[in-house]
N, C-alpha and C positions, 0 to 999 in steps of 0.2 A: 310026683311025676306029672300029675295032672297040670300042675302049674307050669312045668317045663313045656308041655305040649301047647298050652295056651300062649306061652311066650313065643314059641316057634311059629305057631299059627298066626300070631299077631305080626311077627316080623315078615312072614311070607306075604300076608295081606298088605302090609305097609309097603313092601318092596314092589308088589304088583301095582298098587295104586300109584306109587311114585313113577314107575316105568310108564304107566298109562298117561300120567300127566305130562311126562317128557314127550311122549309120542304126539299127544294133542298139541302141545306147544310147537313141536317141530313141524307138524302138518299145517298148522295155522300160519307159521312163519313162511314156510315154503309156498303156500297158496298166495300169501300177500306179495311175496317177491315175484312170482310168476305173473300175477295179475298186473303188478306195476310195470313189468317189462312189456307185457302185451299192450297196455294202454299207452305207454310212452313211445313204443316202437311202431305204433300204427300211424302211418301217414298215408294220405291218399296219394295216388300217382301225381295228381296236379301239384300237391304240396312238395313232393320230392322233386319234381321238375322245376318248380319255382325256386326251391332252395339251391338246386344245382346251377340254375341260370344266374342266381345272385352271386354264387361263389365264382363262376366264370367271369362275370362282369367285374367283381372285385379284383380278380387276378389280372384282367386286362388293364384296369386302372393302375394297379401297382406297377405293371410292366411299363406303361406309358410314363409314369412318374420317374422310374429308374432310367429310362431312355432319355428323358428330358434332362435329368441331372447329369448323365454321362455326356450329353452334348454340351452342356454348360461347362463342365470340367475340361472337355477337349478344347473348347475355345479359349480357356484361360491359360493353357499351356502351349508354348510355341512348339511347332514341329522342329525336328532336328535340322532340316534344311533351312527353315526360316530363321532359326537361332544362329546357325552358322553364317548365313548371309548378313544378318544384322550385326553380329559380332565383328566380322571382318570389316564391314563398312565403318563401324564405330571406331575400331582400332586404327583405321587409316586416318580418320578425322582427328583422333586424339594424337596420333603421331605427327600430323600436320601442325596441330596446336603446340606440341612440344618443340618442334623445329622453329616455329615462329618465336616462341619464348627464348630459345637459345640465341636466335638472331638478335632479338631485342637486348639480351644481356651483353652480347658482343658489342652492340652499338653503344650501350651504356658505358662500357669500359674504355672505349676509344677516347683518346684525349681530344679535347676541344668540344666534346659534347657535354653539356651541363644538364644533368638530369636531377630532378629534385627527389627528395625522400618519398614524396607521395607517388611518384611514377614507379619507383622501386617497389613500393608497397602494393601497388596495383598489379605489378607483374607477379609478386609473391602470391597474391590472392588468386590470380589466374592459375598458377601452378597448383595451389591447394584444391581448386575446383577440378582440375584435371585428375589429380590423385583420387578425389572423392568419386569421380565418374568411373575410374578404373575399378575402384573398390566395389561400387554398386554393381558393375557388370560381373565381377567375380562372384559377388554374393548371389546375384540372380542365377548364375550358372549352377550354383550349388543347390538352391532351393526351388527354382523354377515355379514360382507361384504368380498367378494373375498376370499373364503375358501382356495383355492389351494395356493394362494400367502401367506396367513397367516401361513398355515401349513408348507410350505417350509421354510419360514424365521424363524419361531419359532423353528423348529427342528434343523435348522442350528445353531441358538443361543444356544440351549441346548447342541449340540455337542461341540461347542466352550467352553461352561462352563465346560463340562466334561473333555475336554483336558486341560483347565486351572487348574483343580484340580490335574490331573496327573502331570502336569508340576510343580505344587507347591510341591507335595510330593516327586517328583524326586529331586528337588532342595534342599529340606529339608534333604534328606538322604545323600547328598554329603558332 
């Protein structure tokens, strides 16, 4: 029996020692965490103010950048009214070019007028350019990207087409 009491006494002492070690470790860990929170969370009022001012300045800079980007995008896309005006003016010019081509074809078919193959080829080329311009206008209407570039290039091509018609009629009269 004595040995049983010794074993029980040993287990009780062992359990108490083990519980005591757990408490010591728990207290040490809790103390470390609290101390860490206190030291990292302690900022002076000046540091807090400076940090807040930095965050406000960063937010203002970000806002300025976003506004600048939005303005650039707004300039790239045509307004509805601007597009409508441009489209109707271009369609009138294209219609005029198509009428002039029809007139030239009628003249070519009249008897007594001798037109060479090169003249017919130039008329066909002008027709292809008109079709390409129509297609570009339709494509832009679907995508609407970089309005200024599209308008500049489209007007340039329209001017070239007008000059090609003038050159064709001047060559024809000679």
